[in-house]
C-alpha positions, 0 to 999 in steps of 0.5 A: 499500499502506498499513501501520498498526501497531496495537500495540507496546511503544512503544505500551504493550503487547507486540505487533507487530500490523500491518495492510496494505491494498492493492488492496482487500484487508486483511491483518492480521499477528499480531493479538495483544497481551499484557503481561509478567506480571512486570517488576522483580518487579512485576505490570502497572500499572493504566495497562498493563492499561488500554492492553492492553484498548484495544489488544485492542479495536482489534485485534478491531475491525480483525479484523472486516473483515480478509479475510486473517489471518497468524499467524507463531507461537503466542506470546500477543502474536501472536494472540488465543488465548481461545475467546470470540475464535474467532468473529472468525476466521469466514469469513477466510483464515488463513495460520498457522505449521505447528502440528506441524512446526518448532515447540517443545512449548509452541507445539504445544500452543497451536496445537492449542488455537487451531485445534482446541479453539477451533474456528478451523479450522472457523470459518475459510474456509481455514486454510493452513499457510504455512511456505515457501509462496507465494500470491496473493490478489486481486492481492496476492502473499504470500511466507512464509519457511521457519521461522527461529529465534525469536532465535539458532540453537538457541533453545528458543523455537522458530521463526517465519515471516517474511512478504513482502507485495508489491502496487502496486509496493511490498514489505513484509517483516514479521519478527516475533520474529527479534530483529535478526535474530540468525540469518544465514539469516533475514537472508539471506532478508530481504535477498533479498526486497529490501523497501522497508519492514521491520517488525522485532522487535529484540533483547531488550537488556533481557535481555543478560547475564542470560537472553540471552548478550551475543554473541547481543544483539550479533549481533541489533544487528549484524543490523539494521545489515546489514539497513539495507544492503539495496538499495532499503530505504527504511524500517525500523520497529524495535520489540517486544523491543528497546523493552522497554529504556528505553535502546533508543536508545543500543543502536541508535546504530550502526544510526541512524548507518549508516541515516542515511548510507544514507538509510534512515529508522528508526522505532519503531512509535509514531513510524511511526504518529505517536503519543506513545511509551509505554514502559510496561513499561520504566517499570513500576517508575516507574509503581508508585512514582508 
């Protein structure tokens, strides 16, 4: 099994676009990227805009020869919503978050525009609602969780579906925007899957005490530490919301200590891919000053 992360916050954009190749099958999970419209009261810097275009072009290129596409929820950094990109889904097998069940209003509207108005349902070979589903495609096993909260229980941000990919004796769990996880139910599901590798969206520490209560952030940080105790876990890739914080390494010091003792390797997406880290959103104020 080969895992590649094409875009993420440590690579300059909001994303967790991940490609998994196994047994001749290419699976693209959450093929999208975006930028924060405002950060520190500032719009995206030209460097961010350039990195976004580069990321989207990589995503489009990878989509062209991906047989299976997975969309965990309908936030714009997790799929390509524009009508002009609809052709990229032609002939593909799509596993998507259910567009009307366990979903908030804004994502229900986005799902309708994407699947119906953009014509993706007609262009795709198959569109499968993946909530609590399981499938096998060319010898690769795909397991999808029940809808779990986009952060803490009761959040207004809706639900996401977590993904397990099992092939060639390896198990990858992709957790999207569970933010730690903050939800105990999401954590229990992840641990029960016993993955070798987890690609994880961490908690939004940059919103702590402002838009997100301190106790929710602490729950997300603790969730990552508990996840590190999963039997058989070898690699934990932590990025996305967490790495919008310039001081993210300080915030995960407990995780790094525990993982080190357990022999679990912790990476950001940039580290996992062996590229230079670019925290462009977190550095937006500095970019504009320069």
